N, C-alpha and C positions, 0 to 999 in steps of 0.2 A: 738586329740592325734596323734603324728607321728606314722607311721606304726611300727609293731613289727619288720619288717626287718630292718628299719632304726635304731631302738634301738639296735638290735643285732649287727649292724655294729660298734657300739660304746662300745661294751662289750669286755672284755679281758679274756674270759674263757680259762683255760689251757686244756691240753689233759688228757686222762685217766679218771678214776673215780673221782668224786668230793665229797668233804665233805663240807656241807654248814651249817652255824649257822643260824637258822630260829626261830625268836621269835614269828612270827605270825603277825608282823606289816607289813605295806605296802612295805617297802624297802626290807626286807628279803623274803617276799612272792613273790615280783617281781623278786628277784634273782632266786628263784626256778622255776618260770614260764619261765623265759628267758633261764635258763639252759635246761629245757625241750624243748623249742622251738629250741634251738641250737643242739638238739639231743644228749645231754650229759647224762651220768648215774650219779646218785648222791645219797648220804645219807643225810637226813635232821636231824640236831641235835637241839633239844630244851632244853634249860636250865631253870629250875625253881629255882629262887633265894630264894623262900620262904619268900619274903618280903611283900606280899599282897595276898589276896584271888584271886582266878581265875587262878592260875598257872596251875592247873590240866586241866582246861577247855581249856586253850591256847595250852597246850601240845597235847590235843586230836584233836584240830583243825589242828595243824601241822601234826599230824599223818594221819588225813584224807586227807590233801593236798598231803602228800607223796604217799598215796595209789592211789589217783586220777592220779598222774603223773607217777606212776610206779617206784617211788624212794624208797630207804630204809629209815628207821626211827630209831632214838635213842633218848630216853628221859634221861635227867640228872637232878639230884637235888643237890643243894649246900646250905649250911647254911652260910648266910652272917651276918645277925643281924643288927639292926639299930645302928647308931652311927656316929662318924666323918669319913670323907673320904669315904663315902658310895659308890660313883661311882667307885673310884679306887679299893676298896676292892671287889666290885661286879665284876668288870672286871677281876681282878686277879683270883677270884674263878671260874668265867666262863671259862676262858682260861685254867685253870688247869685241866678241865675235857674234853675239846674239843680236837680234833686231832690237831697235830702241823701244818698241812697244811690246816686248815679250812678256807673257804672263808666266808666273811661277806658282808652284804648288805649296806655298806657305800655308800653314794651318793655324788654328787657335793655339796649339801648343808652341809653335814657333813664335807667335806674337807674344805669348806669355813669357817665354824665355828671353826674348828681346827686351821686354820691359824691365826684367830683373837685371839683365846684363848692362843696359844703358843706365839704370839706377846706380849700379855698382861703379860705373864709369863717371858718375856725376853729371849725366845729361840733363838738359832742361826738358820742358814740356814736349818739344818736337821729338826728342829721342824716346820719350816715354809713350808717345802716340804712334810709334813706328808700325810699319806694315799695315797701312790702312786698307780697308775693304774697297774693292773697285776692280776695273778690268785688268789691272796688273796683278792683283791678288784675289782671284775670283772665289777661292775656297777657304779663305782665312776664317770663316765662321764655323768651319768643320773641325772636329778634333782628329788627332792621329788614329785613334781607335776606330773612328768612322771611316777614314780613308782605307784602312786595312780591311775592315769588314766589307767595304764596297768592292775591293779587289777580289776578295774571297767569294762574294756574291756572284760576280761575273766570271769566276774561275780564271782570273787573270793573274799570272805569276808576277812577283815583284822582287827586286833586290833589296837586301839589307846591307848598307855600306858598313864594312867592318870598322872604319875610322869613326863611326858614330858612337862607338863604345869607348873611345880613347879619351879619358877624362883629363888628359893634359891640355885639351882644348877647352877653354872656358865655357863655350856654349854646351858642350857635352856634359860638363860637370854641373852646370845649372839644370839641365834637363834631368839628369840622373840622380842628383843629390839635393839641390836647393829646392826645386819644385815639389818633389815628394815630401821633403821636410816641412816646407811651408804649408802644404796641404794637411800634414799630420798635426801641426801646431794649430792650424785654423779649424780643424775638425771638419773640413770640407775640401772639395777640389778647388784650388785657387785659380786654375786656368781661366774659368769663366769670369771670376772677379777681376783678374788682371786684364782680360780682354775688354771688359766693360769700362774699366778705368782708362784704358788706351783710347777707346772710342770717345769718352767724355773729354779727355785731354786734347784729342785731335780736333774736336769741334771748337773748344775754347781757343786752341792755338791758331786755328784758321781765322777766327774772329779777331784775335789780337794782331795777327799779321795784317789783316785788312785795315784795322784801325791805325796801325803804325804807318802804313802806306798812305792813308788818307790824311794823317796828321803831319807827316814829313814828306812833302811833295818832292823836294830836291834833297836827296840823301848826301849830297856833297856840299851843301850850304851850311857852314859852321854855325852861323847865327840861328838858323832854323833848327839845327840839331841841339844847340844849347838851350833853346826855348822849350823843347819838347820834354815830356816825362822820360826819365832815364830808361825805364823798362821798354818804352816804345822805341827809343833810340837804339838800344841794343838789338831789338828785333829787326829794325830797318837795316842796320849795319850787317846783321847776320846774312840777309839775303843779298845785299849789295856786294858783299865781299866773298861770295861763294866762289870756289876755285876748283876746277876739274871735277865738279860734281860734289865737292865736300864743303860743308859749312865751316866757318872759322871756329876755333876753340874759344872757350870762355876767356882764357888768358889773352888770346889775340884781340877779342872784343874789348877787354879791359885796357889793353895798350892803345887801341884806337881812341877810346874814350879819354885817355890822358892827352892825346893830341888835340882832341876837340876842346877840352877844358883849358888848353894852353899850358899844360904842365911840361910838355915836351914838344919839340918841333916836328918830329917824325918818329916812326916805329917800323920794325920789320915784321913781315908776316910770312907764312909758309909759301913755298913756291917761288922764293926769291923776290917777293913783292915788298914794296916800301910805300907806306902811307904817310904823306906829308901835308902840312897846313901852309897855305900861301894865299895872301890876299882874300882871306875870308872863305876859302874853299879847301876841301880835301882833294888831294891828287894821289892816284894810285900809279906807281911806276914799277 
């Protein structure tokens, strides 16, 4: 294992008191250990989704970890229930009880998997530059092997979620099948390559978003939207039409572009919203 100091050099912890989501797995446990090594103060948050037995035991382990590190601790319980879209519903429930500025233990492996998943889903540059390094993702430059080695180094036990081996979930199948196959075909570990691509795309995406905002000052002015390059219009609309924390789909953007071009008077969007054109302006109802 590389030294703790070398790992700390690759972290992006912010200043002030930290709020950390800690499940008890290797990644989030390493997040807490590194925050302590970086001499940060923190509160560890554990969320029990009540989907399987053992949640209370895991919460107790995290409580004990917080005590050993001199951190605060908060336990949360949410009711998710089995059914379709389990991962998405569990994530939404989890973040509904966590602080807005909570940091997570996403690693380079998670970011690589997210790049491939979003590519399979037809995402644009923003989806491919997901999980950006920063205070919300302080250890995203570290690999899962490094987080596990760090826990072993400190003699800190960690849980392995049994659902992480269930390849019925796309993310697990990508981690266990697609990433290893891609590495085999490339003749090298593609995790680093995918992370580098995500960083480059993120920088370019930020620049294009700023350019779109500077070019289209009023995103509801139809004349201004018609005069701008379509790629910048799509970007400006994407941020203007965000709803409940989710960006509109490519299909929804296309429908709004039809309204702007005058091909239709109005269109429907998710969340029961309607975008209409009247007197040279877009109106969201």
